[in-house]
Backbone and ligand atoms as CSV (ligand in chain L), in Angstrom:
chain,resi,resn,atom,element,x,y,z
A,1,MET,N,N,0.844,-1.204,0.000
A,1,MET,CA,C,0.000,0.000,0.000
A,1,MET,C,C,0.884,1.261,0.000
A,2,ALA,N,N,0.449,2.243,-0.762
A,2,ALA,CA,C,1.250,3.474,-0.860
A,2,ALA,C,C,1.232,4.231,0.472
A,3,SER,N,N,2.335,4.870,0.797
A,3,SER,CA,C,2.409,5.675,2.026
A,3,SER,C,C,1.556,6.942,1.863
A,4,ILE,N,N,1.238,7.556,2.990
A,4,ILE,CA,C,0.517,8.846,2.951
A,4,ILE,C,C,1.273,9.836,2.064
A,5,PHE,N,N,2.600,9.829,2.177
A,5,PHE,CA,C,3.386,10.804,1.420
A,5,PHE,C,C,3.366,10.485,-0.077
A,6,SER,N,N,3.323,9.194,-0.446
A,6,SER,CA,C,3.203,8.864,-1.878
A,6,SER,C,C,1.855,9.354,-2.400
A,7,LYS,N,N,0.823,9.251,-1.552
A,7,LYS,CA,C,-0.506,9.740,-1.972
A,7,LYS,C,C,-0.495,11.263,-2.118
A,8,ILE,N,N,0.276,11.933,-1.286
A,8,ILE,CA,C,0.412,13.391,-1.417
A,8,ILE,C,C,1.097,13.727,-2.741
A,9,VAL,N,N,2.192,13.017,-3.040
A,9,VAL,CA,C,2.916,13.268,-4.301
A,9,VAL,C,C,1.989,13.021,-5.489
A,10,ALA,N,N,1.168,11.983,-5.392
A,10,ALA,CA,C,0.260,11.629,-6.497
A,10,ALA,C,C,-0.941,12.566,-6.583
A,11,GLY,N,N,-1.099,13.444,-5.587
A,11,GLY,CA,C,-2.233,14.375,-5.584
A,11,GLY,C,C,-3.523,13.728,-5.082
A,12,GLU,N,N,-3.399,12.539,-4.474
A,12,GLU,CA,C,-4.603,11.848,-3.961
A,12,GLU,C,C,-4.998,12.378,-2.588
A,13,ILE,N,N,-4.008,12.947,-1.877
A,13,ILE,CA,C,-4.265,13.591,-0.579
A,13,ILE,C,C,-3.744,15.020,-0.728
A,14,PRO,N,N,-4.528,16.019,-0.282
A,14,PRO,CA,C,-4.068,17.407,-0.461
A,14,PRO,C,C,-2.898,17.751,0.456
A,15,CYS,N,N,-2.142,18.742,0.043
A,15,CYS,CA,C,-1.057,19.240,0.897
A,15,CYS,C,C,-0.835,20.700,0.545
A,16,TYR,N,N,-0.050,21.366,1.384
A,16,TYR,CA,C,0.374,22.729,1.070
A,16,TYR,C,C,1.770,22.621,0.479
A,17,LYS,N,N,1.807,22.562,-0.860
A,17,LYS,CA,C,3.071,22.321,-1.564
A,17,LYS,C,C,3.979,23.543,-1.534
A,18,VAL,N,N,5.259,23.277,-1.341
A,18,VAL,CA,C,6.248,24.343,-1.237
A,18,VAL,C,C,7.210,24.317,-2.425
A,19,ALA,N,N,7.591,23.124,-2.864
A,19,ALA,CA,C,8.546,23.016,-3.963
A,19,ALA,C,C,8.524,21.604,-4.522
A,20,GLU,N,N,9.006,21.495,-5.771
A,20,GLU,CA,C,9.031,20.188,-6.419
A,20,GLU,C,C,10.142,20.172,-7.462
A,21,THR,N,N,10.845,19.048,-7.554
A,21,THR,CA,C,11.763,18.810,-8.667
A,21,THR,C,C,11.357,17.467,-9.264
A,22,GLU,N,N,12.133,16.993,-10.232
A,22,GLU,CA,C,11.770,15.724,-10.858
A,22,GLU,C,C,11.692,14.587,-9.821
A,23,LYS,N,N,12.613,14.594,-8.856
A,23,LYS,CA,C,12.712,13.464,-7.923
A,23,LYS,C,C,12.271,13.776,-6.492
A,24,CYS,N,N,12.097,15.060,-6.176
A,24,CYS,CA,C,11.840,15.446,-4.782
A,24,CYS,C,C,10.617,16.350,-4.660
A,25,PHE,N,N,10.085,16.425,-3.443
A,25,PHE,CA,C,8.843,17.161,-3.198
A,25,PHE,C,C,8.919,17.743,-1.781
A,26,ALA,N,N,8.408,18.961,-1.599
A,26,ALA,CA,C,8.403,19.582,-0.266
A,26,ALA,C,C,7.029,20.174,0.018
A,27,PHE,N,N,6.581,20.008,1.259
A,27,PHE,CA,C,5.248,20.506,1.648
A,27,PHE,C,C,5.259,20.819,3.133
A,28,LEU,N,N,4.275,21.640,3.557
A,28,LEU,CA,C,4.208,22.021,4.969
A,28,LEU,C,C,3.768,20.830,5.813
A,29,ASP,N,N,4.435,20.642,6.949
A,29,ASP,CA,C,3.988,19.629,7.909
A,29,ASP,C,C,2.614,20.052,8.435
A,30,ILE,N,N,1.700,19.099,8.470
A,30,ILE,CA,C,0.313,19.396,8.853
A,30,ILE,C,C,0.178,19.688,10.354
A,31,ASN,N,N,1.156,19.250,11.131
A,31,ASN,CA,C,1.133,19.482,12.578
A,31,ASN,C,C,2.468,20.116,12.982
A,32,PRO,N,N,2.665,21.382,12.554
A,32,PRO,CA,C,4.001,21.985,12.650
A,32,PRO,C,C,4.459,22.265,14.082
A,33,VAL,N,N,5.763,22.133,14.301
A,33,VAL,CA,C,6.322,22.523,15.599
A,33,VAL,C,C,6.720,24.000,15.584
A,34,ALA,N,N,6.759,24.600,14.391
A,34,ALA,CA,C,6.985,26.039,14.238
A,34,ALA,C,C,6.390,26.454,12.899
A,35,LYS,N,N,6.054,27.722,12.762
A,35,LYS,CA,C,5.518,28.196,11.480
A,35,LYS,C,C,6.641,28.168,10.451
A,36,GLY,N,N,6.474,27.370,9.411
A,36,GLY,CA,C,7.536,27.205,8.423
A,36,GLY,C,C,8.155,25.824,8.480
A,37,HIS,N,N,7.545,24.931,9.260
A,37,HIS,CA,C,8.001,23.524,9.366
A,37,HIS,C,C,7.652,22.804,8.056
A,38,VAL,N,N,8.691,22.401,7.341
A,38,VAL,CA,C,8.525,21.795,6.007
A,38,VAL,C,C,9.103,20.387,6.003
A,39,LEU,N,N,8.476,19.501,5.243
A,39,LEU,CA,C,8.999,18.148,5.029
A,39,LEU,C,C,9.506,18.043,3.591
A,40,CYS,N,N,10.711,17.527,3.433
A,40,CYS,CA,C,11.293,17.290,2.106
A,40,CYS,C,C,11.400,15.789,1.902
A,41,ILE,N,N,10.844,15.310,0.812
A,41,ILE,CA,C,10.816,13.848,0.595
A,41,ILE,C,C,11.284,13.510,-0.824
A,42,PRO,N,N,11.794,12.279,-0.996
A,42,PRO,CA,C,11.982,11.792,-2.361
A,42,PRO,C,C,10.613,11.321,-2.864
A,43,LYS,N,N,10.335,11.503,-4.141
A,43,LYS,CA,C,9.047,11.011,-4.651
A,43,LYS,C,C,8.991,9.485,-4.577
A,44,LYS,N,N,10.147,8.865,-4.769
A,44,LYS,CA,C,10.216,7.406,-4.670
A,44,LYS,C,C,10.011,6.988,-3.211
A,45,GLU,N,N,9.177,5.994,-2.997
A,45,GLU,CA,C,8.878,5.587,-1.621
A,45,GLU,C,C,9.934,4.621,-1.082
A,46,VAL,N,N,10.739,5.134,-0.176
A,46,VAL,CA,C,11.730,4.325,0.544
A,46,VAL,C,C,11.520,4.675,2.006
A,47,ASP,N,N,11.414,3.689,2.869
A,47,ASP,CA,C,11.080,3.935,4.270
A,47,ASP,C,C,12.129,4.811,4.964
A,48,TYR,N,N,13.393,4.355,4.903
A,48,TYR,CA,C,14.414,4.920,5.776
A,48,TYR,C,C,15.374,5.815,4.987
A,49,LEU,N,N,15.498,7.047,5.451
A,49,LEU,CA,C,16.319,8.034,4.724
A,49,LEU,C,C,17.693,7.478,4.353
A,50,PHE,N,N,18.313,6.805,5.309
A,50,PHE,CA,C,19.703,6.387,5.082
A,50,PHE,C,C,19.807,5.099,4.272
A,51,ASP,N,N,18.640,4.605,3.788
A,51,ASP,CA,C,18.637,3.506,2.817
A,51,ASP,C,C,18.527,4.015,1.379
A,52,LEU,N,N,18.365,5.330,1.194
A,52,LEU,CA,C,18.292,5.865,-0.168
A,52,LEU,C,C,19.616,5.592,-0.884
A,53,ASP,N,N,19.540,5.379,-2.204
A,53,ASP,CA,C,20.811,5.215,-2.911
A,53,ASP,C,C,21.532,6.569,-2.907
A,54,GLU,N,N,22.839,6.518,-3.109
A,54,GLU,CA,C,23.664,7.715,-2.945
A,54,GLU,C,C,23.187,8.881,-3.800
A,55,GLN,N,N,22.817,8.553,-5.036
A,55,GLN,CA,C,22.399,9.611,-5.975
A,55,GLN,C,C,21.175,10.350,-5.444
A,56,LEU,N,N,20.156,9.578,-5.046
A,56,LEU,CA,C,18.911,10.192,-4.587
A,56,LEU,C,C,19.118,10.897,-3.244
A,57,TYR,N,N,19.926,10.292,-2.384
A,57,TYR,CA,C,20.232,10.929,-1.095
A,57,TYR,C,C,20.878,12.301,-1.338
A,58,GLY,N,N,21.795,12.335,-2.290
A,58,GLY,CA,C,22.453,13.599,-2.627
A,58,GLY,C,C,21.451,14.608,-3.177
A,59,GLU,N,N,20.586,14.141,-4.058
A,59,GLU,CA,C,19.592,15.067,-4.654
A,59,GLU,C,C,18.652,15.613,-3.587
A,60,LEU,N,N,18.220,14.729,-2.674
A,60,LEU,CA,C,17.289,15.161,-1.624
A,60,LEU,C,C,17.964,16.174,-0.698
A,61,THR,N,N,19.215,15.928,-0.382
A,61,THR,CA,C,19.945,16.832,0.509
A,61,THR,C,C,20.110,18.212,-0.124
A,62,LEU,N,N,20.444,18.224,-1.409
A,62,LEU,CA,C,20.603,19.515,-2.104
A,62,LEU,C,C,19.252,20.216,-2.270
A,63,PHE,N,N,18.210,19.431,-2.478
A,63,PHE,CA,C,16.856,19.982,-2.558
A,63,PHE,C,C,16.491,20.618,-1.207
A,64,ALA,N,N,16.766,19.910,-0.127
A,64,ALA,CA,C,16.460,20.437,1.219
A,64,ALA,C,C,17.234,21.731,1.478
A,65,GLN,N,N,18.459,21.810,0.958
A,65,GLN,CA,C,19.243,23.044,1.123
A,65,GLN,C,C,18.529,24.210,0.445
A,66,ARG,N,N,18.015,23.971,-0.755
A,66,ARG,CA,C,17.294,25.038,-1.475
A,66,ARG,C,C,16.026,25.437,-0.729
A,67,VAL,N,N,15.316,24.452,-0.215
A,67,VAL,CA,C,14.071,24.745,0.529
A,67,VAL,C,C,14.412,25.519,1.810
A,68,ALA,N,N,15.496,25.116,2.476
A,68,ALA,CA,C,15.897,25.810,3.717
A,68,ALA,C,C,16.195,27.281,3.434
A,69,LYS,N,N,16.780,27.554,2.263
A,69,LYS,CA,C,17.067,28.951,1.907
A,69,LYS,C,C,15.771,29.741,1.719
A,70,SER,N,N,14.751,29.107,1.164
A,70,SER,CA,C,13.444,29.788,1.045
A,70,SER,C,C,12.868,30.062,2.433
A,71,ILE,N,N,12.967,29.074,3.313
A,71,ILE,CA,C,12.419,29.247,4.671
A,71,ILE,C,C,13.131,30.419,5.357
A,72,LYS,N,N,14.450,30.465,5.207
A,72,LYS,CA,C,15.230,31.536,5.857
A,72,LYS,C,C,14.800,32.910,5.347
A,73,LYS,N,N,14.449,32.976,4.058
A,73,LYS,CA,C,14.025,34.264,3.480
A,73,LYS,C,C,12.645,34.682,3.983
A,74,VAL,N,N,11.757,33.693,4.151
A,74,VAL,CA,C,10.339,33.993,4.410
A,74,VAL,C,C,9.997,34.031,5.902
A,75,CYS,N,N,10.591,33.150,6.678
A,75,CYS,CA,C,10.199,33.016,8.094
A,75,CYS,C,C,11.238,33.703,8.981
A,76,PRO,N,N,10.775,34.526,9.940
A,76,PRO,CA,C,11.733,35.145,10.852
A,76,PRO,C,C,12.404,34.048,11.685
A,77,CYS,N,N,13.705,33.885,11.515
A,77,CYS,CA,C,14.409,32.839,12.277
A,77,CYS,C,C,15.906,33.123,12.256
A,78,LYS,N,N,16.592,32.533,13.229
A,78,LYS,CA,C,18.053,32.690,13.245
A,78,LYS,C,C,18.685,31.722,12.261
A,79,LYS,N,N,18.215,30.481,12.305
A,79,LYS,CA,C,18.718,29.465,11.393
A,79,LYS,C,C,17.582,28.477,11.118
A,80,VAL,N,N,17.802,27.623,10.124
A,80,VAL,CA,C,16.818,26.567,9.849
A,80,VAL,C,C,17.398,25.249,10.356
A,81,GLY,N,N,16.677,24.631,11.276
A,81,GLY,CA,C,17.125,23.359,11.849
A,81,GLY,C,C,16.712,22.182,10.979
A,82,VAL,N,N,17.462,21.107,11.102
A,82,VAL,CA,C,17.205,19.885,10.325
A,82,VAL,C,C,17.005,18.734,11.292
A,83,ALA,N,N,15.983,17.914,11.024
A,83,ALA,CA,C,15.776,16.721,11.861
A,83,ALA,C,C,15.324,15.553,11.004
A,84,VAL,N,N,15.743,14.378,11.400
A,84,VAL,CA,C,15.284,13.143,10.762
A,84,VAL,C,C,14.723,12.264,11.862
A,85,LEU,N,N,13.423,11.962,11.759
A,85,LEU,CA,C,12.802,11.072,12.752
A,85,LEU,C,C,12.315,9.813,12.022
A,86,GLY,N,N,11.209,9.959,11.303
A,86,GLY,CA,C,10.732,8.826,10.515
A,86,GLY,C,C,10.062,7.744,11.347
A,87,LEU,N,N,9.654,8.082,12.566
A,87,LEU,CA,C,9.038,7.072,13.428
A,87,LEU,C,C,7.556,6.908,13.144
A,88,GLU,N,N,6.952,7.906,12.488
A,88,GLU,CA,C,5.505,7.869,12.250
A,88,GLU,C,C,5.189,7.473,10.809
A,89,VAL,N,N,5.861,8.069,9.866
A,89,VAL,CA,C,5.538,7.831,8.450
A,89,VAL,C,C,6.705,7.098,7.772
A,90,PRO,N,N,6.441,5.874,7.242
A,90,PRO,CA,C,7.521,5.077,6.654
A,90,PRO,C,C,7.846,5.481,5.219
A,91,HIS,N,N,8.128,6.755,5.037
A,91,HIS,CA,C,8.533,7.288,3.728
A,91,HIS,C,C,9.564,8.359,4.065
A,92,ALA,N,N,10.799,8.130,3.633
A,92,ALA,CA,C,11.915,8.999,4.032
A,92,ALA,C,C,11.562,10.478,3.939
A,93,HIS,N,N,11.928,11.245,4.955
A,93,HIS,CA,C,11.677,12.683,4.917
A,93,HIS,C,C,12.654,13.417,5.826
A,94,ILE,N,N,12.937,14.655,5.439
A,94,ILE,CA,C,13.791,15.553,6.224
A,94,ILE,C,C,12.910,16.683,6.745
A,95,HIS,N,N,12.896,16.868,8.061
A,95,HIS,CA,C,12.169,17.999,8.653
A,95,HIS,C,C,13.062,19.234,8.597
A,96,LEU,N,N,12.515,20.344,8.116
A,96,LEU,CA,C,13.213,21.638,8.172
A,96,LEU,C,C,12.377,22.554,9.057
A,97,ILE,N,N,13.016,23.136,10.062
A,97,ILE,CA,C,12.271,23.911,11.065
A,97,ILE,C,C,12.972,25.243,11.345
A,98,PRO,N,N,12.275,26.372,11.091
A,98,PRO,CA,C,12.887,27.664,11.416
A,98,PRO,C,C,13.068,27.804,12.926
A,99,LEU,N,N,14.246,28.227,13.319
A,99,LEU,CA,C,14.579,28.276,14.753
A,99,LEU,C,C,14.897,29.690,15.225
A,100,GLN,N,N,14.251,30.069,16.314
A,100,GLN,CA,C,14.653,31.275,17.045
A,100,GLN,C,C,15.506,30.862,18.232
A,101,SER,N,N,15.224,29.662,18.745
A,101,SER,CA,C,16.005,29.140,19.873
A,101,SER,C,C,15.946,27.622,19.819
A,102,GLU,N,N,16.794,26.981,20.612
A,102,GLU,CA,C,16.863,25.517,20.656
A,102,GLU,C,C,15.504,24.890,20.927
A,103,GLY,N,N,14.720,25.577,21.760
A,103,GLY,CA,C,13.420,25.042,22.178
A,103,GLY,C,C,12.438,24.888,21.040
A,104,ASP,N,N,12.691,25.538,19.898
A,104,ASP,CA,C,11.764,25.423,18.764
A,104,ASP,C,C,11.830,24.040,18.122
A,105,MET,N,N,12.868,23.304,18.402
A,105,MET,CA,C,13.026,21.952,17.854
A,105,MET,C,C,12.452,20.942,18.850
A,106,ASP,N,N,11.200,21.156,19.229
A,106,ASP,CA,C,10.573,20.305,20.247
A,106,ASP,C,C,9.371,19.620,19.619
A,107,PHE,N,N,9.503,18.321,19.407
A,107,PHE,CA,C,8.461,17.591,18.687
A,107,PHE,C,C,7.257,17.244,19.562
A,108,HIS,N,N,7.268,17.732,20.811
A,108,HIS,CA,C,6.078,17.560,21.655
A,108,HIS,C,C,5.263,18.847,21.708
A,109,HIS,N,N,5.789,19.886,21.083
A,109,HIS,CA,C,5.107,21.186,21.115
A,109,HIS,C,C,4.713,21.577,19.695
A,110,HIS,N,N,3.445,21.906,19.499
A,110,HIS,CA,C,2.976,22.223,18.149
A,110,HIS,C,C,2.339,23.603,18.120
A,111,VAL,N,N,2.388,24.235,16.927
A,111,VAL,CA,C,1.729,25.530,16.787
A,111,VAL,C,C,0.464,25.360,15.948
A,112,LYS,N,N,-0.529,26.165,16.277
A,112,LYS,CA,C,-1.780,26.126,15.518
A,112,LYS,C,C,-1.683,27.121,14.359
A,113,MET,N,N,-2.155,26.686,13.204
A,113,MET,CA,C,-2.208,27.596,12.048
A,113,MET,C,C,-3.553,27.451,11.380
A,114,THR,N,N,-4.093,28.561,10.905
A,114,THR,CA,C,-5.358,28.509,10.174
A,114,THR,C,C,-5.075,28.044,8.743
A,115,GLU,N,N,-6.134,27.629,8.091
A,115,GLU,CA,C,-6.030,27.222,6.682
A,115,GLU,C,C,-5.427,28.351,5.836
A,116,GLU,N,N,-5.880,29.584,6.134
A,116,GLU,CA,C,-5.367,30.745,5.393
A,116,GLU,C,C,-3.870,30.928,5.608
A,117,GLU,N,N,-3.435,30.751,6.863
A,117,GLU,CA,C,-2.001,30.881,7.171
A,117,GLU,C,C,-1.184,29.812,6.426
A,118,PHE,N,N,-1.680,28.576,6.437
A,118,PHE,CA,C,-0.988,27.495,5.714
A,118,PHE,C,C,-0.856,27.865,4.239
A,119,LYS,N,N,-1.976,28.318,3.657
A,119,LYS,CA,C,-1.993,28.634,2.216
A,119,LYS,C,C,-1.006,29.741,1.898
A,120,LYS,N,N,-1.045,30.819,2.699
A,120,LYS,CA,C,-0.177,31.966,2.420
A,120,LYS,C,C,1.298,31.597,2.588
A,121,LEU,N,N,1.583,30.863,3.663
A,121,LEU,CA,C,2.972,30.467,3.923
A,121,LEU,C,C,3.501,29.589,2.786
A,122,ALA,N,N,2.707,28.612,2.353
A,122,ALA,CA,C,3.146,27.723,1.264
A,122,ALA,C,C,3.377,28.538,-0.008
A,123,ALA,N,N,2.493,29.472,-0.288
A,123,ALA,CA,C,2.647,30.301,-1.497
A,123,ALA,C,C,3.904,31.168,-1.393
A,124,ASP,N,N,4.153,31.752,-0.207
A,124,ASP,CA,C,5.337,32.601,-0.026
A,124,ASP,C,C,6.619,31.770,-0.168
A,125,LEU,N,N,6.621,30.567,0.410
A,125,LEU,CA,C,7.803,29.702,0.314
A,125,LEU,C,C,8.016,29.257,-1.133
A,126,ALA,N,N,6.937,28.933,-1.809
A,126,ALA,CA,C,7.045,28.504,-3.213
A,126,ALA,C,C,7.615,29.639,-4.057
A,127,ALA,N,N,7.166,30.871,-3.782
A,127,ALA,CA,C,7.647,32.024,-4.562
A,127,ALA,C,C,9.125,32.289,-4.285
A,128,ALA,N,N,9.585,31.954,-3.067
A,128,ALA,CA,C,10.987,32.224,-2.695
A,128,ALA,C,C,11.926,31.103,-3.116
A,129,PHE,N,N,11.372,29.982,-3.578
A,129,PHE,CA,C,12.197,28.811,-3.939
A,129,PHE,C,C,12.985,29.083,-5.221
A,130,GLU,N,N,14.299,28.892,-5.135
A,130,GLU,CA,C,15.145,29.113,-6.329
A,130,GLU,C,C,15.879,27.843,-6.700
L,1,5GP,P1,P,8.037,11.273,11.665
L,1,5GP,O1,O,7.723,10.087,10.768
L,1,5GP,O2,O,9.231,12.052,11.182
L,1,5GP,O3,O,8.175,10.851,13.119
L,1,5GP,O4,O,6.797,12.270,11.645
L,1,5GP,C1,C,6.017,12.426,10.495
L,1,5GP,C2,C,5.643,13.883,10.293
L,1,5GP,O5,O,4.737,13.928,9.203
L,1,5GP,C3,C,4.943,14.531,11.491
L,1,5GP,O6,O,5.591,15.759,11.792
L,1,5GP,C4,C,3.500,14.741,10.999
L,1,5GP,O7,O,2.908,15.924,11.505
L,1,5GP,C5,C,3.650,14.776,9.495
L,1,5GP,N1,N,2.496,14.257,8.792
L,1,5GP,C6,C,1.880,13.064,9.023
L,1,5GP,N2,N,0.857,12.891,8.173
L,1,5GP,C7,C,0.813,13.990,7.388
L,1,5GP,C8,C,-0.035,14.396,6.311
L,1,5GP,O8,O,-0.973,13.694,5.892
L,1,5GP,N3,N,0.228,15.602,5.740
L,1,5GP,C9,C,1.261,16.399,6.160
L,1,5GP,N4,N,1.422,17.558,5.523
L,1,5GP,N5,N,2.078,16.050,7.166
L,1,5GP,C10,C,1.863,14.857,7.773
């Protein structure tokens, strides 16, 4: 069965899309720990990030770098943090989280966003993606 993230890539489940390349896809985390929390995934469904073949791992990492630069431009933050968990969704993904302080990287704390906020943020990040 396809993962939730494969269904997002296929357009079967909606998402707030931020960026896309031939092999990679980025969208807002639906339960963000900070405003600007983005997930970067390979379109190919592989459970564990570190099982990706070298080529795709490299492409995903460079894609995440580009997305992080958009986040830095759009979201007020000191730096963009990176996390790999993968305990909930078995489809490799890199969390990118704008940080004002260490405490922003807390996966037990979530921020509420309205549908309008999600839409605007995704559009702003997409426009800033280079
Ligand atoms: P992890 O697998 O890294 O432990 O956590 C999975 C992440 O994916 C969580 O931060 C969760 O909020 C996010 N997530 C789970 N399902 C969906 C979904 O259907 N849409 C979006 N946009 N994010 C999701």
